[in-house]
C-alpha positions as CSV (number, residue, x, y, z in Angstrom):
1,M,143.7,90.5,58.0
2,R,141.5,87.9,57.7
3,M,142.6,84.3,59.1
4,L,141.6,81.1,57.0
5,Q,139.3,79.5,59.3
6,I,139.8,75.7,58.4
7,D,137.9,72.9,60.8
8,A,139.1,69.7,61.9
9,L,136.7,68.1,59.4
10,T,138.1,69.7,56.2
11,W,141.8,68.7,57.5
12,I,140.8,65.2,57.5
13,V,139.0,64.9,54.1
14,T,142.2,66.9,52.5
15,I,144.8,64.6,54.3
16,G,142.5,61.9,53.4
17,L,142.5,62.7,49.7
18,V,146.1,63.1,49.5
19,L,146.6,60.1,51.4
20,G,144.4,57.9,49.0
21,L,145.7,59.3,45.9
22,L,149.3,58.2,47.5
23,A,147.9,54.5,48.1
24,L,146.4,54.1,44.9
25,D,150.4,54.9,43.5
26,L,151.8,52.9,45.7
27,I,149.4,50.0,44.4
28,L,150.0,50.7,41.1
29,A,153.6,50.5,41.4
30,A,153.3,47.2,43.7
31,V,150.9,45.2,41.5
32,R,152.4,45.9,38.1
33,P,156.2,47.4,38.1
34,H,156.4,48.2,34.6
35,K,158.2,51.1,32.4
36,V,156.0,54.0,32.2
37,G,155.5,55.4,28.6
38,F,154.5,59.1,27.2
39,G,150.7,58.7,27.5
40,E,150.3,57.3,30.6
41,A,152.5,59.8,32.0
42,V,150.7,62.8,30.4
43,A,147.3,60.9,31.6
44,W,148.5,61.0,35.4
45,S,150.4,64.6,34.8
46,V,147.2,66.1,33.6
47,G,144.7,63.9,36.4
48,Y,146.8,65.7,38.9
49,I,146.8,68.9,37.9
50,L,142.5,69.1,37.4
51,V,143.2,67.9,41.2
52,A,145.0,70.5,42.3
53,V,143.0,73.5,40.2
54,A,139.7,71.6,41.1
55,F,141.1,72.0,45.0
56,G,141.7,75.5,44.5
57,V,138.4,76.4,42.9
58,W,137.1,74.7,45.8
59,L,139.0,77.2,48.0
60,T,138.5,80.3,46.6
61,L,134.1,79.5,46.3
62,A,134.6,78.8,49.8
63,H,137.0,81.2,51.3
64,G,137.4,84.1,49.1
65,G,139.5,84.9,46.1
66,D,142.6,86.2,48.3
67,F,142.9,82.7,49.6
68,G,142.5,81.2,46.3
69,Q,145.1,83.2,45.1
70,Q,147.6,82.8,47.9
71,Y,147.2,78.6,47.3
72,F,147.7,79.2,43.5
73,A,150.8,81.3,44.2
74,G,152.3,78.6,46.6
75,Y,151.2,75.8,44.5
76,I,152.9,77.3,41.2
77,V,156.0,77.7,43.6
78,E,155.9,74.2,44.8
79,K,155.5,72.8,41.4
80,S,158.9,75.0,39.8
81,L,160.9,74.0,42.9
82,S,159.9,70.5,42.2
83,V,161.2,70.4,38.9
84,D,164.7,70.6,40.0
85,N,163.9,67.7,42.2
86,L,163.0,66.0,39.1
87,F,167.0,66.9,37.9
88,V,168.5,65.3,40.8
89,F,166.2,62.5,40.9
90,V,167.4,61.7,37.5
91,I,170.9,61.8,38.2
92,I,170.2,59.4,41.1
93,M,168.5,57.2,39.1
94,S,171.3,57.0,36.6
95,T,174.1,56.8,39.0
96,F,172.5,54.0,40.8
97,A,171.2,52.4,37.5
98,V,167.6,52.0,38.7
99,P,165.6,49.8,36.6
100,E,163.2,51.6,34.5
101,E,160.5,49.0,36.0
102,H,161.1,50.1,39.4
103,Q,161.6,54.0,39.1
104,H,157.7,54.1,39.8
105,K,158.3,52.6,43.1
106,V,161.5,54.6,43.7
107,L,159.8,57.9,43.0
108,T,156.7,56.8,45.1
109,F,158.8,56.4,47.9
110,G,160.6,59.7,47.8
111,I,157.2,61.7,47.6
112,V,155.8,59.8,50.8
113,V,158.9,61.0,52.6
114,A,159.0,64.5,50.9
115,L,155.2,65.0,52.3
116,I,156.0,63.2,55.9
117,M,159.2,65.9,56.1
118,R,157.2,68.8,54.6
119,A,154.3,68.1,57.2
120,I,156.7,67.9,59.9
121,F,158.5,71.6,58.7
122,I,155.5,73.2,58.2
123,A,154.6,72.8,61.7
124,L,157.6,73.6,63.0
125,G,157.5,77.1,60.7
126,A,153.9,77.6,61.6
127,T,154.8,77.5,65.0
128,L,157.9,79.5,65.0
129,L,156.2,82.1,62.5
130,S,153.2,82.6,65.5
131,L,155.7,82.8,68.5
132,F,158.3,85.3,66.9
133,S,157.5,87.4,64.3
134,F,161.3,87.6,63.4
135,M,161.4,84.3,61.9
136,F,159.9,86.0,58.5
137,L,163.3,88.3,58.8
138,L,165.5,84.6,59.3
139,F,163.4,82.9,56.3
140,G,164.1,85.7,53.8
141,L,167.2,85.7,54.9
142,L,167.9,81.9,54.1
143,L,166.3,82.4,51.1
144,I,168.3,84.8,49.8
145,Y,171.3,82.7,51.0
146,T,170.1,80.2,49.3
147,G,169.2,81.6,45.8
148,V,172.6,83.6,45.3
149,Q,174.3,79.8,46.3
150,L,171.7,78.4,43.7
151,F,172.8,81.0,41.0
152,R,176.7,80.9,41.8
153,H,176.7,77.0,41.2
154,R,173.8,77.2,38.3
155,D,176.0,75.2,35.7
156,E,176.7,72.6,38.4
157,D,175.2,69.2,39.6
158,P,175.0,67.9,43.3
159,D,177.5,65.1,43.7
160,V,175.4,62.0,44.5
161,E,177.9,59.5,45.6
162,N,179.5,62.1,48.2
163,N,176.6,63.0,49.8
164,V,176.7,62.1,53.6
165,V,173.6,59.6,53.2
166,V,174.9,57.5,50.3
167,R,178.7,57.4,52.1
168,S,177.4,56.4,55.4
169,A,175.1,53.5,54.2
170,R,178.4,52.3,52.4
171,R,180.2,52.2,55.5
172,L,177.7,50.8,57.8
173,L,175.4,48.7,55.6
174,P,176.0,45.1,54.3
175,L,174.9,45.8,50.5
176,S,175.1,43.7,47.3
177,T,175.9,45.1,44.3
178,E,173.4,44.0,42.1
179,Y,169.7,44.6,42.3
180,D,166.9,41.9,42.8
181,G,163.9,42.9,41.5
182,G,162.6,45.7,43.3
183,K,163.3,44.0,46.6
184,L,165.4,45.8,49.3
185,T,167.4,42.6,50.9
186,T,168.7,39.5,48.9
187,R,170.9,36.7,49.8
188,V,174.3,36.8,48.9
189,E,176.4,33.4,49.8
190,G,173.6,32.5,52.6
191,K,173.9,36.2,54.0
192,R,171.1,38.8,54.5
193,V,172.3,42.0,52.2
194,G,170.7,45.3,51.4
195,T,170.7,45.8,47.6
196,P,171.7,48.9,45.6
197,L,167.7,50.2,46.2
198,V,168.7,50.5,49.8
199,V,170.9,53.4,48.6
200,V,168.7,55.0,46.4
201,L,166.0,55.0,48.9
202,L,168.2,56.5,51.2
203,A,169.8,59.1,48.8
204,I,166.5,60.6,47.9
205,G,165.5,60.5,51.5
206,G,168.3,63.1,52.1
207,I,168.1,65.1,49.1
208,D,164.3,65.3,50.0
209,L,165.4,67.2,53.6
210,L,167.6,69.4,51.8
211,F,165.0,70.4,49.7
212,A,162.2,70.6,52.0
213,L,164.5,73.3,54.3
214,D,164.2,75.5,51.2
215,S,160.9,74.8,49.8
216,I,158.9,75.2,52.8
217,P,160.1,78.9,53.7
218,A,159.5,79.5,50.4
219,V,155.7,78.7,50.0
220,F,155.0,80.3,53.6
221,G,156.8,83.6,51.8
222,V,153.3,83.7,49.4
223,T,151.2,82.4,52.3
224,D,151.4,82.0,56.1
225,E,148.2,79.8,56.1
226,P,149.4,76.1,57.4
227,Y,146.4,74.9,55.3
228,L,147.6,76.2,52.2
229,V,151.3,75.4,52.7
230,F,150.1,71.8,53.5
231,A,147.9,71.8,50.3
232,A,150.2,73.4,48.0
233,N,153.0,71.0,48.9
234,A,150.9,68.3,48.8
235,F,149.3,69.0,45.7
236,A,152.7,69.8,44.0
237,L,154.3,66.9,45.3
238,L,151.6,64.2,44.3
239,G,152.2,64.9,40.3
240,L,156.0,64.5,40.4
241,R,156.1,61.1,39.7
242,A,154.2,61.3,36.5
243,L,156.2,64.6,35.9
244,Y,159.2,63.0,36.3
245,F,158.3,60.2,33.5
246,L,156.9,62.9,31.3
247,V,159.6,65.6,31.1
248,K,163.0,63.7,31.9
249,G,163.7,63.6,28.4
250,L,163.3,67.5,28.6
251,L,164.9,68.1,31.6
252,D,168.2,68.9,29.7
253,R,166.8,71.7,27.5
254,L,166.0,73.9,30.4
255,V,169.5,75.5,30.8
256,Y,168.4,78.6,32.2
257,L,165.9,76.6,35.4
258,S,168.3,77.2,38.1
259,A,168.9,80.7,37.4
260,G,165.2,81.6,37.3
261,L,164.7,79.6,40.8
262,A,167.6,81.1,42.1
263,V,165.5,84.5,41.3
264,I,162.5,83.3,42.7
265,L,163.9,82.5,45.8
266,G,165.4,85.6,46.2
267,F,162.5,87.5,45.6
268,I,160.2,85.3,47.7
269,G,163.2,86.3,50.5
270,I,162.8,90.0,49.7
271,K,158.9,89.4,50.2
272,L,159.4,87.9,53.7
273,I,162.1,90.4,55.1
274,L,159.7,93.6,53.9
275,H,157.0,91.5,55.6
276,W,159.0,91.4,58.8
277,A,159.8,94.9,58.3
278,H,156.1,96.1,58.0
279,V,155.2,94.5,61.0
280,D,157.8,94.5,63.5
281,I,159.2,98.2,62.3
282,D,157.3,100.7,60.6
283,E,153.7,99.9,58.9
284,R,155.0,102.3,56.2
285,V,157.2,99.7,54.8
286,P,155.7,98.6,51.7
287,E,154.6,94.8,51.6
288,I,154.4,92.7,48.2
289,S,150.8,91.8,47.2
290,T,149.9,87.8,46.4
291,P,148.8,88.9,43.0
292,V,152.3,91.1,42.1
293,S,154.2,87.7,43.4
294,L,152.2,85.4,41.5
295,S,152.6,87.7,38.4
296,V,156.3,88.0,38.9
297,I,157.1,84.3,39.9
298,I,154.5,83.0,36.6
299,G,156.7,85.8,34.5
300,I,160.0,84.1,35.7
301,L,158.7,81.1,34.8
302,V,157.5,82.0,31.4
303,V,160.9,83.8,30.5
304,V,163.3,80.8,31.7
305,T,161.3,78.4,29.6
306,V,161.2,80.2,26.3
307,A,164.9,81.4,26.8
308,S,165.7,78.1,27.1
309,L,164.2,76.4,24.6
310,L,165.8,79.5,22.4
311,K,168.7,78.7,23.5
312,T,168.8,74.8,23.4
313,R,167.6,75.3,19.3
314,K,170.6,78.0,18.7
315,D,173.0,75.2,20.4
316,P,171.9,71.6,20.7
317,S,175.2,71.1,22.7
318,A,173.8,73.3,26.1
319,K,172.7,71.3,28.4
320,A,171.0,71.8,31.6
321,H,171.9,71.3,35.1
322,P,169.8,71.7,38.7
323,G,172.6,73.6,39.9
324,S,174.1,72.9,43.9
325,L,174.0,75.2,46.7
326,R,178.0,74.2,46.9
327,G,180.9,73.9,44.7
328,S,182.2,70.5,43.5
329,R,185.2,69.2,44.9
330,P,188.4,69.7,42.8
331,E,189.0,66.3,41.2
332,E,192.0,64.4,42.4
333,D,194.9,63.6,40.2
């Protein structure tokens, strides 16, 4: 199997492009905090998608169609999983009543933290896969378990208030009950305390960690090239901020998204296990090719989207949920 040869300069340019786009987002959020309108969200979303597609075209021309297919498969997997991130972001924003003019800043912070965590997990995952081939088996089993749990609890929402990070922050940090613009700290009776924005950022950081634990094994299921894993994650996450403002009003209609993502995670888990068996047990064990993976993933997403829209048209009361990896706690009397 041909390996992707990426020199240090290409890595530097790619990381520089990602950091440059992030810096632009941060500057805009700091200089002009405002409610992001539909037109602005569309423009940014289309722009980020075009950047991701242009990168994929360059990769295909420079390194061949196989690596191009792996990148686009990874990008689509990460983009679809990022929509589930959006569900949770909406819940966090509404739970903590984040003012709309500061949601841009919060989301950009969340994306920065997500990129950092994913970079760490990509380096760790690539190292483990190169040293121990049985990691493909463990990653596959992890994805299947995650998919089963997500399907079981597909009609539930994560309990943000009971998140261990949020509970710890409330217990350990002096916090105010009111926002002070976009500030992280304020003064109450002469004392410096944190604003609710601190808890919001910690909640999003904790959620980012959980999503990284699922998304990195998933994208390694369609490509084992660290450069492609990083690029797919980075370009999918860069568009997350604009996508939030574009589709947050439509998220409630994607009633079957969690079920579809559960199936995708299970499918990629099976693909990883077959790859492990092909390499470590018997070369006659069939593998699932990248074109087949790409077709299955796109097909599932199309079916899920169409079925969701038809369901909500017939039953306007139907509401989507991001799903949870564990059941909700029973409410106390």
